[in-house]
N, C-alpha and C positions, 0 to 999 in steps of 0.2 A: 307365675310359678308352676301352675298345673301344666301349662303347655311345655315347659322345659322338662318336667318329669315324663310327660307323654312321649316327647321326642327321644329321650334317653332310653325309655323302655322299648320303643320301636327300633332304635339302633341295636340294642342288645338282641332282640328277637331276630332281626335280619342278619346280624353278624353270626349268631348261633346257627341259623339255617345254612348260611354260606359255608361255615366250617363243616357242618354235617354233610352237605353235598360234596364238598371237596374230598373229605375222607372216604365217602362211599364210592366215589368214582376212581379213587387211586388204588383200590384193592381188587380190581377185576382180574380174573384168571385169563391168561392168553388163550386164544382158541386152539392152538396146537398142543396144549397140555392134555394128556389123557389120564384118567383116574387109574390108580394102581390098586389091585386087591390087597386086603390085609392078609398076613400069613395065618391069622387065627380064624379066617372065614371058612376053613375046610370043614365040611359036614362029614363026620365019621360015624 
């Protein structure tokens, strides 16, 4: 019984890590995108 619980825990951990890696890799900014200054950044 303990082995089954251990395997289930390992599967949840590995699945969570894969989901985190997939979501982290999908939100990269393309290299040709340049940052735009905010209109409030003017120092008067």
